[in-house]
C-alpha positions, 0 to 999 in steps of 0.5 A: 494608573497602571498599578490600579489596572494591574490590581483590578486585573489581578483580582479578576483573574485570581480565585477570590470571587466576591463583589467588593461592596466598598466599591459601590455606593449605598444611599447614605454615600450618595449625597442626593439619595441621603438628602431626599431620604431624610425627608419623611412623609408628611404635609407637603410644602407644594401648593397648586396655584389653580388660577394659573391652570390652563386646559387645552384639548391635549393637556392641562398645565398648572403652577405648583409653588413650594411655600417654604422657598417660593420656587415655582414648578410647572405641572403638565398633565396629558391623557394618552391614547390606550388608557395612560396618563403622563405627568411632567413636572419641571422648574417653571423658570430654570437657570438653564434647561434640565435634561429630558430623555430623548430617543427612548420614546418611539414617538411623541405619545398621541393624546386624547381630550381632557375635559373639566368636570368640576373646579373649586378652590380646593382643586379640579376634577378632570375626566379621563374618558372611559370607565368613569375614570378621572383625575383629582388635582388637590391644591393644598397640599398638592396631590393627584389622584387617579380614580375609577368609580369610587376606587382610587387606582393610584395617588401621587404626592399622597405622602408629601415626598415631592421634592424638586431641588431647583437649579441655583447659583452657588452663593459661597464661591465661584459665583457668576457675577453677570448672572447674579446681576441679571437675577437681581435686576428682575424684581420678580425674583427678589422676594423669591430669592430672599425666601430661597436664601432663608430656607436653604443651607449648603449641605455636604455633597450639594456642590461637590462630593467625594467617594473613595479617591474620586471627586465629583465637581457638581458644577450645577449644584443640587438638582435631584428630584423625588415623587411618591406614588401610592397604590391602594389594594396592592401587595405585589409589585415587580420590575425595575430591573436589573437586580439579582433578586426575587421577582416580587420586589421587597419593601426597603423600609430599614434597608437600602432602596433598589438602585438603578445606575448601570455599573460593572459589578464584579461577581454580584451578590444575590437577593439585594437591591444593588445596582447592576448592568442595566436599568429599566425604570418601569414598575408593574403593580398587580392584584386580582382585580387590576394591573397597572404600571409606572414608567419613570422616564429619567436616565440619571442615577435613581433609587426606589423605595418600597413600603407596604402596610402588610410587609412583615405580616405572616399569613396567620397575621393576615387571617387574624386581621380578617377574623377581627374585621380589620378595615386596613386595605393593603397598600403599597407605596413607592417613592422614586428619587433621581439625581437630575432631570425632570419628573416625566412619568407615564402611568399605565392603567391596564387594567389587564397585564396584557394591556400594560404590556401594550401600553408600555410597548406603544411608548418604547417599542417592542422586542426586536424580531431576532433571526431564528438562529439567535434563538438557537444554541450559542457556544462561548467562552473567554476565550477561544484561543485561535482559529484552530481552537474554533475549528476543533470546537466546531468539529467537536459538536458534530462529533458528539451530534450536538447542534449549535448555531453560533460560536463566540469570540471574546476580547482576546481575538483582537489585535491588542484589544483594538476592536474591529481588528483580529489578532494577526497571529491567532486569527490571521485569516478570519474569512477562512474561519467564517467561510468554514462555519458558513458551509455548515450554516453556522455563524459567529459573534465577536465582541466589540466594546465601546472603550477605544485604545488610545493608540496613534497607530489605531485607525478607530481611535484616530477617526474618533479623536479627529472628529471630536466624538470622544466624551470630554472630561470636565475641563474640555479634554477627551475623557480617558480611563482604564479598561481592557486595552489599558488607557481608553477613550469613550466615544460619545454615543449620545451624539447621533453623528458619532452613532452614524459613524460607528454604524459605518464601521461595520461595513464589510469594507471597513471591518476587515475580515468580517462576513455576513455570518459575523454578528456582534456583542457589546460588553462593558457598555455601562460604561466600565471604567476600571479606575473610575468611581464605582468602576464607571465614568465620572459624573462630571464627564461631558456628553456634548452639553450634558453631564454623564450625571444626566445621561448615564443610564442611556450609554449602553442603550445607545451603543447597542442602537448604533451597533444594530444599525450598523449590522442593518446598514452593511446588508443594505437594510435586508438582514436582521441584526443580532446584537447582545448587550450587557447595559440597557435602558428602557427601549433597549428591546428594540435592538436585540438581546440582554444577558444577566452578566457575570454570574457564577457556577453556583446553585443559587445563581441558576435559581436567580436566572429565572426571576431576573429574566422574568423581570426583564420580560415584564418591562419589554425585554424578552430576549434574555438569558444567563450564562449557562454553567456560570461565568465565574467558577467551575460547575459540577457536572450535575450543576452544568447539566441542570443549567443546560436543562434550565437554559434550554427553556429560556429565551437566550440560550448561551454557555459562557465561561471565564478565562481562568475556568477549565474548559467545559464544552458539553462533551468534556464531562463524560458520556452520560452527561454529554448524552444529557446535554445533547438531549436538552439541546435537541429539545430546544431545536425541536421547539424552535418553531414555537419559540420563533412564533412567540417572538414574532408575536412579541415583536407585534405586541410587546407581550413577554415570551418568558412570563410569570404565571400571574400574567396568564392567571391574574386572579390566582394569588397562589402565583403572584410571588412564584418565581421558581417556574414559568410560562413560555407563551401561554402553552408551555409551563417549565419548572426547572430542577434547580436544587442540588441532589434533588429527587423530586420537585413540586410544580404548581399547575394553574387553572381551575378546570384546566388540564396539563400534559407532561411533554415527555410522557403525555400524562394528563394532570388537572390544573389548580394543584400542586403536583409532586414530580419525581426527577432523575438527572434526565428530568426537566418538568415541562407541561403543555396546556390542554387546549393548545397546539404546538408545532415542533421540528423533531428532525434535529440537524447540526444547525437551525438553518439546516432544518429550514425545509424539514417537516413539522410535527404538531402536538395537539393537547386537548382541553376539557372541551376537547378543543385546541388552538395554536399558530404556525409562523414561517418566513425566511428566518433572517431578513426583514422581508416579513415586513413586506408580507413575505410569510406564512401565518396560520391558525391551527384549530381542533373542534368538533373532531376536526383539525384545520389550518387557516390562513391568518394573513391572506394578503401575505405571500410566501411558500415553504417546502416544509410539510406536516409529517406527524400529528399527536393528539393528546387526550384523544379517543380512538377514531374509526377513521381519519380523513384528510381534505386538502385545499384542492378538494382531494380526500384520502385516509390517514394512517393512525395509531392509538395508545389507549393507556395514554389516550394519545392519537398519532397520525402518520405522514399526512403529508400536507404542505405547512402553508396550505389549507387543510382539514383532518376529520376524526370519525 
């Protein structure tokens, strides 16, 4: 084993930067995927037994039978509040319980009444309530159609690819005689078992499987599931992260399916469907009329096939179809295949993109509201060498007048890769280091990974072992594998007692050297096992009663959950946590931030960061970013500057670099590049009030912060596949420069009849056009939507906390109707007190030449020292005078300047408190 670890580390630290695809399975190498994919569309063997139907006020149940092997399944159908439908399919009488995913749903989803509209020997029709929505259950073959009026919204099993491998006794060897006797004694089982025996044959990989040198024992035999969904009228589907691919998902005909299986993929490749660090089994479908979603709640290894009847057709080909009167409606077909568990699928019927976001948020929760500092700039590398190095970097930011909030420590800060410890020589007095940062209102993140060094002198290991909290191997011993510390155990985070204990380890009296300005990074939590199959845990490892096969994609979700809970508990429930995770699942948004993993200093990796974060935002995870500059390799100064310019306009803004790369603090690339990086970091800090308001909104609604253009312009087909530009909220459009040597970019400004203002020059441009923008190295094309008001703090200081009481500048961009709206949200920026109504939330509105601030939360109580220092009105006319009226009835004139060449009106020093009622009238 030792040579294996040494070899792995040698590859990591060498100059050979490329994924070894041979370490990771293809569908053909994954026995269940190969079996399921061998089934071709056609007549389904499943039939609905209508005589078994039971309909209550909350659900329909119905048995399905496979006419080939006589195995019966139980279908459950629920109409959920908020225009959703839930479909569950399980074995009617499984040999043992099959895994159902816990803890991901925030509650048992509330139901609404189902009513029977009609029933005959061919099927049943049920009402789904509003908008003449109904579900049709066809009996033979079994099929489920969801309709609205005469339109089919979605069909299940229309291609006959429902396949449910039932649990069974192994007939050739290792059978359990008692279980066999019990089955034989039940006459009801005999005919069924005879049919099963006639139909089923043992195939390779059903009861054991080998990949490279690793064996998977499969004690439960084949247990995979599959179901197909047809989406009439749909050509664009999105989601199912994490993949290093385009925003619009591609068809998989003739290639590999998209894979969802959390893996530590060294130096991942771009534009392919290989699995990466996280898995969110949620897909969105969109056309100009409707947005829908599919949430496949299954934590096992999953593959997703996508096919389309318009795939491969050129624009000319589609036009030819139209001219020739082709009646073929576009359709996308999706097939989900999982290794174990049950079918538990939520169909989100929209109809708008925001409806789908709200529907999904009602199931799995919303993005955690981060402390404001979490939205500022983070400086990281593997590794800052010692306390003196940390101090030197901290001073360097001040000397070069670049703000930052967090400095990060990777694995080398520990005592021999023992997490919750500090290297006694390099970080001998961590509290001194943290206090020095605290004086400057700065913070630190230290890594805490979930692999625990097997060492009898290590308190954490001894505690976990003595409590029986480690994952077990198939023989009942503690599962061990190789990771950064060498031989390591893996805590069973699926166990709530283990999670509770882990959380307690973040207490200040347990985590020695920790202070309230120390936060946490969970890496390697797929989990990564260097000498395991596909660099992860063996599937037959045991988490209590369940195999890793069943729960695999939940591991990172649980690690981040327990860590976030620990950071909350250590403060007595007062302080909001900040936890970054690499592995994730549906619901991970509730616990913190995600990044796109170990990228490379290449232009294509810069480009792919945009669709990767957009895809995560569509499935609820808004706090996403990529390692600025690229983790592997060494960026050119041009690439580094362009990456800072892109990262400054993405939600999580962190620079990070590999141990083997040259240092790349922002001031190491010459004064010109230092100035360019300084400027864009300062732009980020100025916009923090807007970012913070958007994350407050995301916390309450589930709406993505960084979003594709089609979300705001759902009928504009030009936006449907666009992923080289994006929106921040509704009101900022960003088109980063991601081409080497670029002298210009073409940005698409959406919205017929709308206007957009360049935030740097204030030049006005009409919507619904492709705009060519000449660029230099200082350019980052950003536009503010006409009709919006965005607050900024332009007095940038060394950290966000230093700016707490600083004044605001309001940027009012007038729309075609000479009106604008925005919001201002203020709280203490770091505690949960906002949940006790301790905040300011105001609507800023401009109409009829009056700008006003109106209280959106009159029952909330909070005060601020910040005031309104300046107001810029873009697209304005010159007034004769400007009058401010405050809440106490006082009026006074406000100084102003008017730039007639750009139609920009600047109001200077109006001076009203940011939390007060006021109006400003232009006359």
